[in-house]
Kinemage of the C-alpha trace (Angstrom):
@kinemage 1
@onewidth
@group {chain A} dominant
@subgroup {mainchain}
@vectorlist {calphas} color= white
{ca met a 1} P -61.698 52.220 0.929
{ca ala a 2} L -64.389 52.063 3.614
{ca arg a 3} L -67.072 52.578 0.998
{ca lys a 4} L -65.646 49.776 -1.145
{ca ile a 5} L -66.282 47.299 1.659
{ca asn a 6} L -69.573 48.968 2.694
{ca asp a 7} L -68.142 50.105 6.009
{ca asp a 8} L -70.555 52.987 6.490
{ca asn a 9} L -69.413 53.822 10.022
{ca asn a 10} L -65.776 54.411 9.090
{ca ala a 11} L -66.802 56.093 5.842
{ca met a 12} L -68.758 58.648 7.861
{ca ile a 13} L -65.887 59.123 10.344
{ca tyr a 14} L -63.403 59.891 7.555
{ca tyr a 15} L -65.935 62.030 5.713
{ca gln a 16} L -66.351 64.135 8.853
{ca lys a 17} L -62.569 64.445 9.287
{ca ile a 18} L -62.202 65.675 5.708
{ca his a 19} L -65.097 68.084 6.198
{ca asn a 20} L -63.616 69.530 9.394
{ca phe a 21} L -60.157 69.842 7.842
{ca leu a 22} L -61.470 71.687 4.790
{ca leu a 23} L -63.446 74.141 6.885
{ca phe a 24} L -60.435 74.715 9.131
{ca cys a 25} L -58.195 75.477 6.137
{ca lys a 26} L -60.781 77.730 4.494
{ca asp a 27} L -61.145 79.708 7.712
{ca leu a 28} L -57.368 79.989 8.185
{ca phe a 29} L -56.184 80.672 4.626
{ca lys a 30} L -59.332 82.211 3.118
{ca asp a 31} L -58.909 82.566 -0.680
{ca asp a 32} L -55.316 81.329 -0.504
{ca phe a 33} L -56.405 77.727 0.178
{ca tyr a 34} L -56.552 75.435 -2.846
{ca leu a 35} L -56.998 71.756 -3.605
{ca glu a 36} L -54.402 70.129 -5.855
{ca cys a 37} L -54.841 67.380 -8.413
{ca ala a 38} L -52.241 65.748 -10.656
{ca pro a 39} L -52.158 64.639 -14.295
{ca gly a 40} L -52.023 60.898 -14.876
{ca thr a 41} L -53.610 57.877 -16.509
{ca ser a 42} L -53.832 55.380 -13.635
{ca ser a 43} L -57.288 54.449 -12.353
{ca glu a 44} L -56.275 55.586 -8.865
{ca gln a 45} L -55.202 59.033 -10.059
{ca ile a 46} L -58.337 59.476 -12.153
{ca ser a 47} L -60.520 58.455 -9.214
{ca val a 48} L -58.762 60.859 -6.846
{ca asn a 49} L -58.992 63.716 -9.354
{ca gln a 50} L -62.716 63.204 -9.860
{ca val a 51} L -63.391 63.179 -6.128
{ca leu a 52} L -61.255 66.296 -5.702
{ca leu a 53} L -63.321 68.065 -8.361
{ca lys a 54} L -66.555 67.180 -6.537
{ca ile a 55} L -65.114 68.461 -3.253
{ca ser a 56} L -63.892 71.603 -4.988
{ca lys a 57} L -67.346 72.442 -6.301
{ca ala a 58} L -69.177 71.446 -3.113
{ca tyr a 59} L -66.972 73.597 -0.848
{ca asn a 60} L -66.226 76.348 -3.364
{ca ile a 61} L -62.482 75.723 -3.104
{ca lys a 62} L -60.450 76.237 -6.256
{ca leu a 63} L -58.787 73.148 -7.734
{ca val a 64} L -55.282 73.546 -9.186
{ca ile a 65} L -52.818 71.325 -11.022
{ca gly a 66} L -49.403 70.184 -9.806
{ca thr a 67} L -47.078 67.873 -11.730
{ca asp a 68} L -44.609 67.266 -8.857
{ca ala a 69} L -41.856 67.786 -11.439
{ca his a 70} L -38.736 65.690 -10.793
{ca tyr a 71} L -37.274 66.060 -14.296
{ca leu a 72} L -37.655 68.543 -17.147
{ca thr a 73} L -39.471 66.751 -19.989
{ca lys a 74} L -40.721 63.245 -20.686
{ca asn a 75} L -37.608 62.694 -22.827
{ca glu a 76} L -35.514 62.696 -19.633
{ca arg a 77} L -37.561 59.941 -18.001
{ca gln a 78} L -34.992 57.199 -18.599
{ca val a 79} L -32.218 59.394 -17.204
{ca his a 80} L -34.273 60.005 -14.087
{ca lys a 81} L -35.024 56.276 -13.813
{ca ala a 82} L -31.314 55.447 -14.022
{ca tyr a 83} L -30.599 58.040 -11.356
{ca leu a 84} L -33.158 56.497 -8.992
{ca asn a 85} L -31.871 52.990 -9.631
{ca ser a 86} L -28.310 54.085 -8.865
{ca lys a 87} L -29.239 54.421 -5.203
{ca glu a 88} L -29.233 51.508 -2.787
{ca gly a 89} L -32.499 49.776 -1.979
{ca asp a 90} L -35.514 48.811 -4.048
{ca arg a 91} L -37.910 51.538 -5.138
{ca glu a 92} L -40.740 51.994 -7.605
{ca val a 93} L -39.488 54.088 -10.510
{ca asp a 94} L -41.921 53.626 -13.396
{ca ala a 95} L -45.613 54.219 -12.701
{ca phe a 96} L -45.025 56.586 -9.792
{ca tyr a 97} L -42.666 58.915 -11.689
{ca glu a 98} L -44.163 58.532 -15.170
{ca phe a 99} L -45.798 61.951 -15.175
{ca thr a 100} L -43.617 63.854 -12.738
{ca tyr a 101} L -42.032 66.270 -15.191
{ca leu a 102} L -42.538 69.895 -16.213
{ca met a 103} L -45.404 69.757 -18.708
{ca ser a 104} L -46.653 72.052 -21.423
{ca tyr a 105} L -50.230 73.332 -21.441
{ca ser a 106} L -51.267 70.808 -24.106
{ca glu a 107} L -49.663 67.880 -22.253
{ca ile a 108} L -51.575 68.727 -19.090
{ca ile a 109} L -54.865 69.063 -20.974
{ca asp a 110} L -54.356 65.696 -22.706
{ca leu a 111} L -53.778 63.955 -19.357
{ca leu a 112} L -56.481 65.789 -17.411
{ca lys a 113} L -59.075 64.835 -20.045
{ca asn a 114} L -58.966 61.356 -18.500
{ca ser a 115} L -60.457 62.860 -15.356
{ca phe a 116} L -62.375 66.008 -16.334
{ca ser a 117} L -64.334 67.674 -19.093
{ca ile a 118} L -62.492 70.163 -21.277
{ca glu a 119} L -64.235 73.023 -19.468
{ca asp a 120} L -63.108 71.720 -16.082
{ca cys a 121} L -59.554 71.186 -17.371
{ca gln a 122} L -59.378 74.797 -18.502
{ca gln a 123} L -60.772 76.045 -15.198
{ca val a 124} L -58.179 74.051 -13.223
{ca leu a 125} L -55.388 75.591 -15.287
{ca lys a 126} L -56.892 79.060 -14.875
{ca asn a 127} L -56.997 78.541 -11.095
{ca thr a 128} L -53.345 77.524 -11.161
{ca leu a 129} L -52.415 80.765 -12.903
{ca asp a 130} L -54.277 82.629 -10.136
{ca ile a 131} L -51.619 81.374 -7.738
{ca gln a 132} L -48.887 82.597 -10.066
{ca asp a 133} L -50.442 86.058 -10.036
{ca lys a 134} L -50.332 86.082 -6.214
{ca ile a 135} L -46.638 85.228 -6.003
{ca lys a 136} L -44.319 88.156 -5.428
{ca pro a 137} L -41.140 88.138 -7.529
{ca tyr a 138} L -38.089 87.080 -5.563
{ca ser a 139} L -34.494 87.282 -6.657
{ca leu a 140} L -31.438 85.760 -5.066
{ca phe a 141} L -29.441 88.685 -6.402
{ca his a 142} L -30.261 91.063 -3.585
{ca lys a 143} L -28.397 92.083 -0.495
{ca gln a 144} L -28.960 90.116 2.667
{ca asp a 145} L -31.748 91.414 4.818
{ca ile a 146} L -32.970 90.493 8.277
{ca pro a 147} L -36.709 90.331 8.975
{ca ser a 148} L -37.901 92.522 11.804
{ca val a 149} L -40.634 92.009 14.370
{ca glu a 150} L -42.626 94.576 16.297
{ca val a 151} L -40.692 95.639 19.385
{ca lys a 152} L -41.151 97.971 22.322
{ca asp a 153} L -40.426 101.569 21.372
{ca tyr a 154} L -37.865 102.754 23.888
{ca pro a 155} L -37.437 106.548 23.870
{ca lys a 156} L -34.365 108.118 22.302
{ca ser a 157} L -32.945 109.041 25.648
{ca ala a 158} L -29.459 109.836 26.878
{ca trp a 159} L -30.490 108.463 30.241
{ca trp a 160} L -26.960 108.787 31.629
{ca gly a 161} L -27.684 112.507 31.635
{ca val a 162} L -25.359 115.263 32.700
{ca asn a 163} L -23.600 116.165 35.914
{ca asn a 164} L -23.356 112.560 37.070
{ca asp a 165} L -20.903 109.691 36.927
{ca tyr a 166} L -22.826 107.959 34.166
{ca ala a 167} L -21.962 110.647 31.615
{ca asp a 168} L -18.249 110.154 32.235
{ca asn a 169} L -18.593 106.372 32.122
{ca met a 170} L -20.399 106.367 28.775
{ca ile a 171} L -17.428 108.038 27.085
{ca asn a 172} L -15.784 104.611 27.189
{ca tyr a 173} L -18.730 102.975 25.407
{ca pro a 174} L -19.363 104.986 22.219
{ca thr a 175} L -21.309 102.284 20.369
{ca leu a 176} L -23.732 101.631 23.217
{ca lys a 177} L -24.119 105.390 23.710
{ca lys a 178} L -25.033 105.797 20.033
{ca leu a 179} L -27.578 102.964 20.146
{ca phe a 180} L -29.476 104.500 23.085
{ca thr a 181} L -30.249 107.577 20.988
{ca ser a 182} L -30.500 105.880 17.579
{ca asp a 183} L -33.329 106.798 15.201
{ca asp a 184} L -33.864 103.055 14.601
{ca ile a 185} L -36.340 101.443 17.014
{ca gln a 186} L -34.573 98.075 16.596
{ca asp a 187} L -31.263 99.540 17.811
{ca arg a 188} L -32.886 101.109 20.854
{ca tyr a 189} L -34.777 97.933 21.711
{ca trp a 190} L -31.658 95.779 21.562
{ca val a 191} L -29.492 98.009 23.752
{ca asn a 192} L -32.237 98.697 26.311
{ca gln a 193} L -33.147 95.022 26.609
{ca cys a 194} L -29.511 94.085 27.176
{ca trp a 195} L -28.930 96.962 29.594
{ca glu a 196} L -32.022 96.195 31.687
{ca lys a 197} L -30.857 92.609 32.056
{ca leu a 198} L -27.332 93.721 32.984
{ca asn a 199} L -28.767 95.767 35.831
{ca glu a 200} L -31.040 92.906 36.862
{ca ile a 201} L -28.161 90.440 37.201
{ca gly a 202} L -25.981 92.963 39.015
{ca his a 203} L -23.527 93.941 36.300
{ca gly a 204} L -24.772 97.430 35.428
{ca trp a 205} L -23.536 100.822 36.603
{ca asp a 206} L -24.052 100.125 40.301
{ca asn a 207} L -21.620 97.222 40.206
{ca tyr a 208} L -19.322 99.205 37.914
{ca asn a 209} L -19.158 102.118 40.360
{ca glu a 210} L -18.806 99.962 43.460
{ca thr a 211} L -16.223 97.456 42.299
{ca gly a 212} L -14.767 98.863 39.091
{ca glu a 213} L -15.588 95.502 37.415
{ca ser a 214} L -16.629 96.215 33.830
{ca lys a 215} L -16.229 92.907 31.969
{ca tyr a 216} L -19.920 92.649 31.130
{ca ile a 217} L -20.280 96.215 29.879
{ca asp a 218} L -16.983 95.966 27.991
{ca glu a 219} L -18.181 92.782 26.298
{ca leu a 220} L -21.542 94.280 25.351
{ca glu a 221} L -19.760 97.279 23.812
{ca glu a 222} L -17.541 94.937 21.769
{ca glu a 223} L -20.510 92.917 20.529
{ca ala a 224} L -22.348 96.119 19.607
{ca arg a 225} L -19.246 97.362 17.768
{ca val a 226} L -18.953 94.167 15.733
{ca lys a 227} L -22.669 94.149 14.919
{ca ser a 228} L -22.452 97.768 13.780
{ca ile a 229} L -19.534 97.023 11.453
{ca ile a 230} L -21.260 93.984 9.942
{ca ser a 231} L -24.485 95.986 9.582
{ca glu a 232} L -22.673 98.614 7.567
{ca lys a 233} L -20.856 96.159 5.335
{ca leu a 234} L -23.953 94.005 4.675
{ca glu a 235} L -26.183 97.083 4.398
{ca thr a 236} L -28.651 95.659 6.885
{ca asn a 237} L -29.318 95.934 10.621
{ca met a 238} L -27.653 93.179 12.625
{ca phe a 239} L -29.481 94.250 15.783
{ca arg a 240} L -32.738 93.061 14.242
{ca tyr a 241} L -31.399 89.516 14.279
{ca pro a 242} L -31.384 88.864 18.051
{ca asn a 243} L -34.571 90.931 18.401
{ca thr a 244} L -36.354 88.624 15.951
{ca leu a 245} L -34.839 85.511 17.522
{ca gln a 246} L -35.949 86.613 20.974
{ca his a 247} L -39.504 87.140 19.716
{ca tyr a 248} L -39.868 83.690 18.187
{ca ile a 249} L -38.002 81.849 20.914
{ca asp a 250} L -40.298 83.415 23.513
{ca leu a 251} L -43.297 82.309 21.448
{ca ile a 252} L -41.952 78.757 21.329
{ca trp a 253} L -41.252 78.650 25.065
{ca asp a 254} L -44.686 80.071 25.824
{ca ser a 255} L -46.351 77.408 23.658
{ca gly a 256} L -44.767 74.668 25.786
{ca ser a 257} L -41.961 73.585 23.445
{ca met a 258} L -38.203 73.589 23.945
{ca val a 259} L -35.584 75.612 22.083
{ca gly a 260} L -31.954 74.566 21.865
{ca ala a 261} L -29.013 76.365 20.300
{ca gly a 262} L -28.165 74.777 16.963
{ca arg a 263} L -24.822 76.571 16.620
{ca gly a 264} L -22.657 76.132 19.677
{ca ser a 265} L -20.762 79.379 19.235
{ca ser a 266} L -24.011 81.319 19.620
{ca cys a 267} L -23.657 80.721 23.360
{ca ala a 268} L -20.560 82.924 23.272
{ca ala a 269} L -22.706 86.000 22.658
{ca leu a 270} L -23.475 87.949 25.817
{ca asn a 271} L -26.357 89.746 24.128
{ca his a 272} L -28.028 86.368 23.437
{ca tyr a 273} L -27.751 85.508 27.118
{ca leu a 274} L -29.080 88.886 28.233
{ca met a 275} L -32.059 88.617 25.867
{ca gly a 276} L -32.977 85.086 26.939
{ca ile a 277} L -32.033 83.542 23.602
{ca thr a 278} L -29.375 81.337 25.197
{ca gln a 279} L -29.085 80.350 28.835
{ca leu a 280} L -25.346 80.158 29.452
{ca asp a 281} L -23.410 83.126 30.822
{ca pro a 282} L -20.469 83.497 28.378
{ca ile a 283} L -18.499 85.737 30.749
{ca lys a 284} L -18.673 83.220 33.574
{ca trp a 285} L -17.605 80.390 31.283
{ca glu a 286} L -15.071 82.469 29.298
{ca leu a 287} L -16.617 81.838 25.888
{ca pro a 288} L -15.064 84.022 23.134
{ca phe a 289} L -17.547 86.070 21.106
{ca phe a 290} L -15.292 86.107 18.036
{ca arg a 291} L -16.119 82.430 17.527
{ca tyr a 292} L -19.672 83.485 16.742
{ca leu a 293} L -19.185 86.842 15.009
{ca asn a 294} L -16.207 89.029 14.280
{ca asp a 295} L -15.538 92.029 12.078
{ca glu a 296} L -13.267 90.037 9.755
{ca arg a 297} L -15.899 87.400 8.951
{ca ile a 298} L -18.774 89.414 7.534
{ca glu a 299} L -21.831 87.181 7.719
{ca leu a 300} L -25.117 86.639 9.501
{ca gly a 301} L -24.977 84.312 12.477
{ca ser a 302} L -27.105 81.185 12.617
{ca leu a 303} L -28.661 80.044 15.823
{ca ile a 304} L -31.663 77.943 16.705
{ca leu a 305} L -33.004 74.434 16.584
{ca ile a 306} L -36.576 73.897 17.754
{ca leu a 307} L -37.432 70.762 19.701
{ca pro a 308} L -40.858 69.666 21.038
{ca ser a 309} L -42.261 68.720 24.403
{ca cys a 310} L -40.753 70.788 27.183
{ca lys a 311} L -43.024 72.746 29.478
{ca lys a 312} L -40.714 75.412 30.826
{ca arg a 313} L -37.271 76.945 30.572
{ca val a 314} L -34.564 74.962 32.299
């Protein structure tokens, strides 16, 4: 647009922005960065496609095709138009959506010939198939799984030892006891992180031995028990879930943004509080964990909403 009105200054400014953006993306994504054109017959689309091809060749970035498919074939265009017009408010439904359907190879070639040579059309389609070859097959028909992050490798240690009060105390907490010596690094990380925080806030063994107050340890055992049952029934590891959440929430806090709980019942989980995922003590405020997870409702819990612009934890 700047060039059309001979505005050389702004043309150079935008040229430099495009140049910087392309180099940034090439550096970040390497060979997984592509430029995308679209089939069409409008003068604007043809102009954009031709400029994209020049950029593609100049920067050695592969150009691919995308039809932005909103309906299956061109025969369904009128159905799609009626659907759009059924909604309130005025909107453009003809020119904009004319070619937004799933096209055959020959249909794409016929439309791209308005912009490119036959050789360039074939190369664009070949580049598009390169992306297909990079995509890993994914099926919805698999068991639920929880992604894991790298965590501190706590030793498999029965730290409560022998010939001390701790050994007798741990008899009452079989799930926690099992997690401390688990072969799974994610189990050991979860229980050690929670236990270290319990001691830090004064609700570990020292408080247990001095006052006999065990609400916090009792609650952590119950949450571990429920997570273990759900893990077994879903054939996954539920302890990975708060470990992964903690990792990403810490990253968000450290970057200067704010994290808020998106599911209110997540604040009822003591392990979330101990791991810094939530900031409300559920024991103090008598929040029931079963509202978040229980062994009758076998499902993964949901948790976070990310919000911008906060410099530190409240």
